[in-house]
N, C-alpha and C positions, 0 to 999 in steps of 0.2 A: 072242767076246765073252762075258764072264761077267756074268750078271744075278742079283741076289738080291732077295728081299723079306722083310721082317721086321716083325712087330708088336712094338713096344717096350714096350707096356703102360705108357706114361708113366713115372712114377717109382714105380709101385706095387711091392709085394713087397719083396724084398731087393735094392733097386736097386744098392747098392755092390758086392755080390757078382755080380749079373747084369752090371753094367757091365764089370767086369774080364774076365769070360768072353766077353762080346760083342766087346770090343776085340780080344782074342786071336783069336777066331773070324773076325772080319771081316778081320783082317790075314792070316790063313791063306788065306782064300778069295780075297782080292784082287779083288773084283768091279769091273767097269768101270762098272756102273750098279746102284744100289740104290734100291728103293722101300720106304719105311717107312710104317707106320701107328702112330697114337697116340704121336707124339713131342712133347716139350715144347720150346717156344721162348719165351723172354722177352727183355727188353732186356739182361739180364745173362748168359743161359745158352742155348745151343743144343745140345740133346741129340745131334743128328746130328753136328755138328762135333766134339763131345766124343768120340764113338765113332770117327769116321773120320779125324779130323785135318785139317790144312789143305790136303791135296792134292786134295780133292774139292770140286766146285762144288755148292752146295746150293740148292734152290729149294723154298720152303714154299708151301703153299696160302695164298691171301690172306685168306680168311675163317676165322674160328674164334678162340677165345680164346687169349691168349698165356700159357697156363699149363696145368696138367694137368686143369682142369675140362672143357675141350673140346680135347683134344690135336689136333695137325695131322697131315697126311699128306704129308711132303716126299719129294722125289726127289733123289738125289745121283749125280753122275757125275764121271769123270776128265777130262772136257772141259767147256769153258764152255757153259752152256745159254743160248740166246738165243731170242727170239720165242716166248715161252710163252703158253699159254692155260690159265686156271685151270679145269680140269674136276673138280678134287677137292673143291670147296667143298660143305659140307653143304647139303642141301635146306632151303629156307626154309619 
């Protein structure tokens, strides 16, 4: 099993350049499971799906803002994720 973790740093920095490099790197690694930090997810855009493509099943933490003001920490795997418990929520 290949496992990877990556802090996406939301959309900060040179996102378009970083995006292309991240897509290529993740394709080369072909991880079975990836844990991300600081990803952006809105109604119109999911940064993790953008990077990994449709083959991965993505689960986002339930709490947090849906933009880069409070990015989320999702996990993605090549198999369907069921029976989740949200342990990644920020402390209140």
